[in-house]
N, C-alpha and C positions, 0 to 999 in steps of 0.2 A: 367697535361701538361708533354711531354715527354721532356725526357736530350735529351743532345746531346753528340753524342759519343768521347769519348777521342780520344787525338789525338798522345798518347805517353805513353807506360805503362812499367815500368820497373817490373821487373818478378826476385824478390827476390827469388829464389831459382835457383835448378841445376836439372840435371838427365832430365828424361822421361818426368816429370810433367811440367819442364820448356819447353820444346818440344812442348807438349799436348797444352801448354799457347800460344807461340810464333806462334803457326799455326790458333789458334781460333784469335788471333790478326790480322793475314793473313790476313782472310777470311774476319772480319770486316772493313779493311782498315787501322788498325793500327798498329804506327811503334813500334817494340817490342825492348826492351834494356835487354841483357843478362849480368849477373854479374857470375867472377868466381874467383874463386883460383890458384892460380899457378899450382896445380896438376892437375886442371882444363882445362886448356891453350885449349888443345885440343877433347875438349868435346864436344859431338854433339849438344848441346843447343847453346854453343858458336858459332858454324857455322850456325845455322837456325834462330836467332834472326839477326834483319836489324842493332843493335850496338851490341858490348859486351865491357865492364871494367871488369880489375883485382881488385879484391876487398883486392889482401894481399898474401903474400908467404905462411902462414899457410894455412894448408886446412880447416878447419874450422871457426876460428875466422870471416871473409869476411865474411861469410853465417851467422851470429850469434851477428853481430852489426848493431841494430836498428837505432839508429843516423847517423850512416855511410851510410847505406842503402838510408835512406833516405835524407840526406846531396846531395849524389848521385844525386836520381831523379831529387831532387831539382835545382840541376845544370846543368843539363841535359835538365831542359827543359819537363821532364815527366809530365803530368797532374794527373795519377793514380800510383799503387804500385799491385802487385799481389803476395802474399805471396806463393801461392801453396799449400804443406803438408809438413809436418813435419818441422824442424826447427822453422823461428819465426811465422809460419802460425798461431799458439794460444798464441801468447804473448802479451797481450793489450797493452807493450810497442811501440810494431813496429806500432799498430792500432792507439795510441796515439798521436804516433811520424809524422804519417802521418796528423792527423788531424789539430796538433801545426803549421805545416808548410804548410799548405792548398793544398795535395797531396789526394787525393781521395784514401782510401783502401777500395779493393776490397774483402770487406768480412762485417760480421756486426762492431758496434761499439767497441770501448775498454771495457766500462762497460759489454755491453752482453757476450764480450769474458771472462774478467775476473770473472764476474758471473758464467758462465758455464762451468768456468776452476776450478773453486773450487768446488769438488765434493758434499759437504756437504751442501754448498749455493744450489747447483744445484736441489737436493733432496726436499730441504723447498719449493722450486721456482713448483716443479711437485706437493708436494703435497697439495699447497693450490691453483694449479688450478687442480686438480681432477684428475691427471694422477696417474695409480698405483707404488709406489716404491717397491721394497726389504726391509725387515724388520732390521732395523739397528739401529745404535746410531742416538741421533738427531743434535750429532753435531760432534766436532772430540773429542778423547780420552786425555785425558793429561799426562796420563803414563801407564806402563802394567800393575800397579793393577787395575787401570779402564778400562781397556778391558778387562782381566781376569773379573771383576766382569758385564760387559756389555754382554762377551759371555757367563756367564752363563745364563744372560735373555734370551739371543737372542735362543741359542741351538745350540751346533755344528752339524755341522763342520760351519765357518766362515768364510768370506775373510777380511782380515788385506788390507785397500788400503790407498796409500797416495793420500789426498786432493787433491793433484794440476797433479795427476799422469794420465798417456798415455800411448797410445801405448803396452800394456799389460806388461809395469814399475812401479814398486811399488806398487804389489801385490800380494799377498803369502795366499794360501789357508792352513787353520789352522783346523787341526779334534781336535783337546783336547788342552785342557791349556796345555799341556807339547808343544805342539807347537807354540801355542800362545804366550808361555815366551822367547824361540828359537827364532820365528820369528823377535818377536819385533824391536828391536833392528837394524837388518840387514834391514827391510824395512824402518824404519827411517832413516840409514845411508843412504839407496838406493835412496829416495826420497829426502835426502838434497843434494847429488852430483848431481841428473839429470834433478829435479825442483828448488832448492833454497829451498824447505819448508820442514822443517822434521813435517809437521801437519800429522797425518793418523787419518784415523773412521774404524769402521767396519760393516758389511753386512752380515747378513744370505747367506750362500752360497747356493744357486741354483744347484742341483747337476744334472750334465748332459744335462742341458736344451738347446733349441735351440735359436742361437744366432741372430735375426733379428735387424736389421736396416729399420728406415724410412728416404727418401730424400727429404729434405724440398726444398722448393724456398718461398721466401716471398720479394716481392718488397716494396716501401716504397709509394704505395698507398693504403695500406691498404690490400692487397690480400698476402694470403698465403695458397699454396696448397702441397701436398706431389705427391711425381711420383712412388707410391708405395714401395715395400718389396727388399729388399737384405737379401740370408739368406749367415752367414757368421760363420757357426757351424764348417766349417772342417777350424779348429785352432791348431798350437802346441805353448804347453807355452803361451796362451793368444795372441801367433800372428799369424793374418790370414793366411791360404795360399788358399783355392780356395775360389771363392765366387760368389754366383748364384741369379739372379733375373728371374721371382721373384720365390719364396720360393716355392717348390714343397711338404713344410709341412704342408701348413696352408690351411684351411678351406674357404671360401667365406666372413662366419660369422664374422672368427678371421683376416682375413685380413682387413676387412672395420674396424673394432675395430681399431688396430692396425693404420693403416692410420690416425684415426681421434686422436686417442690421438697423434699422429706425429705433427699433426696441431696444437693441444690444447697447447703441450707443447713448442714451435715455439711464438707461440702467448701469453703464458704466459709471455715472456720476452721479447717482442717485436721485437721477432728477424727478420732480414735481409737480404741477400743476400741466397747463399746455404749453407745449414745444412745435420745434420745427426742425428736424435735421434737413441738412440742405446737403444734394448729390451732383458731383458732373457724370453725366455716362455716355460713355465714346465706345458706339458698338455692343459687346455685353460685359465691357470694362465700367465698374462701378468705382466712384472714387468719392469720400466724404470732402467736403469744403465747409462747411458751420455749422453751429448750432444757432438757434435761436431763439432765446430766452422768455419769448411774449407771445402775445397771439399776432399770429400775421395778417397785414392787409388782408390777403388773399383767402383767411379761412370760409368767409362765405361761401365757394363753391365745395369745399370741403362739406357744410354744412348741409348743400342741396343735394348729393350724392348719396350722403348718409342717413339723413334727417335727425342728425344731433345738431344739439344748440348748443357749440363751441363754448361762448360765453356766459351760460349757464351752468357748462360744468364746469368752466374754472371757478366760479364763484362756491359750488357744492364741494368739490375738491378742498379748497383754502378754508370752507367751513370745516372740514373734516371727515365729511362722509365718503364714502366710496363710490368708485367709476359705474354708474348707471347701468351700462353694459359689459357684456367680456369680450374678450377678439372672436369667438364666433358667432356671438348674436351681431357684428356690426356688417353688414350689408351693403353695396355700391347698387345703387340703378341710374341708371341712365349718364348722360354727359353735361358736366355746366361746365360755362365761360364766364369769367369777370374781365369786363373792359375799365380800366384804369382812366375816366372820363376828364383828362386835364384842359386845365385852362390854357392851352399852349395854339401856338398858328406851326402845326406843320411843315406848311409852305414857305414860312421865316425860318426854318433853324430849329422847329420849336420852341418860340420866343415865348416867353408866359404872357398871358393875355390876362392883365387884373383889371377887376371893374365892377358896374355893376350889373347886374343880369335885369334885362328889364322887363323879360317875362321867359319863365318854365314851366314846362307841361311833361311830367314824367311819364315813362311810357309804361305799359301794364299789361292784361292778357293775362292768359296760359303762359305759367314756367316763366316769368319774368318777376323781377326783385330790383330794388332801389337801393341803395345805403349812399343815402346822403345828409349833409346839413345846408345844402343852400335853400333858396324860395325866392319868387319874386320881388326883387328888390336888393338883396343880399348884394353888397359889397364883395367881392372877391380882394381879401387884402394883398399886400405883396411883400409880406414879413412870412409867410407859410408854404408850406408844397402847393403847388400849383393843381393838384388835384381836384376837381368838385363834385365828383359824385363814381359810385363805382355801380356799374350796370353788369348783372349778374342773370342769367339765361338759363334755365334747363331742357332738354332736351331727352327723349327716352330712345335717341339714336344720337352718332354722331352727327352725323346727314342735317338731324332735325335741330341739334342744338346751334350748328350754325347755321340753317334759317331764321330760328328764332331768335339768333342775334344781329341776323339784320336788320329783318323788322321791328328788334325792338329799337334798336340802332337807329332806324327811320322813323320810330313812335315819338321818339325822345324831338324835343324843341328848347333850345336853350338860347335866347338871345342877349346881346349885350357882351360878351365875349365870343373870341374863337374858342374853337376844343378840336380835340383830336376825333370827335366824330367821326366824320370823313374820310378821316386819315384810315380808320378802323376798319370801314366799309370796305376799302380799296384792301384790304389784308384779307378781308372773308371771302372776296371773290379769288382768291392768288389761288392757282390750281395747287402749288404745294401748302399750303393751309388747308386747304378744303382734302387734299389725300391725307390729313394727318403725319406731312412728313417736314419737320423743321427743325431747328438748332438753332442755339444763341447769337449764330451771325446770319439768321435771316435777315433781320432787321438793313444791316449795313448792307447785304448782298442787292438789296431790291431798292435802290433812292427812286426808282421809280414811283414809287407808290404815294410820292407827296404830291405827283403833277394829277392827282384826281380832280374833276369838275368839281365847281363849287355851285351848279348850280344843280335847285330841285325839280321834281316835278311841277305839272300846271297843281295839281293839289297842294302841295308846300306852299306853292307861291300865292295859290289863294289863302290857306290858312294866315299864311307871313301877314296878309294886305289885311286879312279880319284883325288879325292883333293888334296893327298900326292904327286900325281906326277905331279899336275899343279904347285901346290906349291915350287917342287923342281926345275920343270922347268921356273920357275919364271913368268908362264901363269896369 
């Protein structure tokens, strides 16, 4: 039996994902409630939601207090809470607090979040389900001596990983016993500070693999499907920069196998709602890496190639409705590319470039989408992630998607801070990228990409001058 759609949802997040969720709520006729800390008082997600409430002066604490957020949801009459991504989205305490107070958590249950958040437990679950995993330790390592012993058994290089890690943090590649000895305490310290958990384990380092992830949807009626894969190989220091769907690097046979393994992984833990199963691919070898129990930053590219609204699906699933499509009804059209436009200076070791946006013009035209929470006059604060916006393009072919990406990046004008836009233009021009042949070591292998020209065409110079004149005249 189908459930009843929610009346009011508290969005326990900020920035572009909070705006994205508010828009989905509006299209489903659901009232949305934004929360904000004082530095975010003038943020776009505050303006876009139907209601907004301040959760403190401190920039971060209000977004990281599960009890306060759920208590607020109850006080405001919210029947559901959406965690977005980042912050508390993979914290089982938030899901449990929702369950305890009768607020529907839009995501999997606390036990599944806890189980998949523990990387060693996730490995065990995948092994039991028949999903291939990277060779590594059976559980956590007690100390550096055990780590050194296990590394000799596995074979260098190895990856030293925080058991509760995520987002590229709490992970180090170690090429020798000397490096492992040096990095062990550092990873312990980083894991403790970031995740409140000092446990670590080891995995064999798959050198320069492709990073492929599968989007999963699962409802409460026993239906689990995949929406095919995304290629997240273009990354720097384990942080994704450009995401692509579908991967231009997979054969139809490998695509089918990875999709099936993604569904197997979700079913193995009785997963419900939207999630992502991440794999490393080395030739024809595929290894499970982790499962993210939330909506992903890069969900957009999957939406563009399938025509499905993943956030709306999340809300419908949480409300008890069955999936809107079967696996056979999921079709893929063309290619989509997402660029995480960060407020960083690639020429200065990607140093964050926070500050006021003096002028912002969003790109447009066929096959172009922008997900953002910035606007002219907005001040990018130094307390959060440096991502300013997500530019997504779609093309009927891989070649068209590349050319449309280049055109859209060229169309966009963001003044007042430095961004990664010209760097992405350089990536798009590289023959390996254009050939659809790249891996996770691509960025490190091509440091010359940061040597792009800062000069723009005469047309761009004229536009910049016009902007300056308009600003001076108060237009």
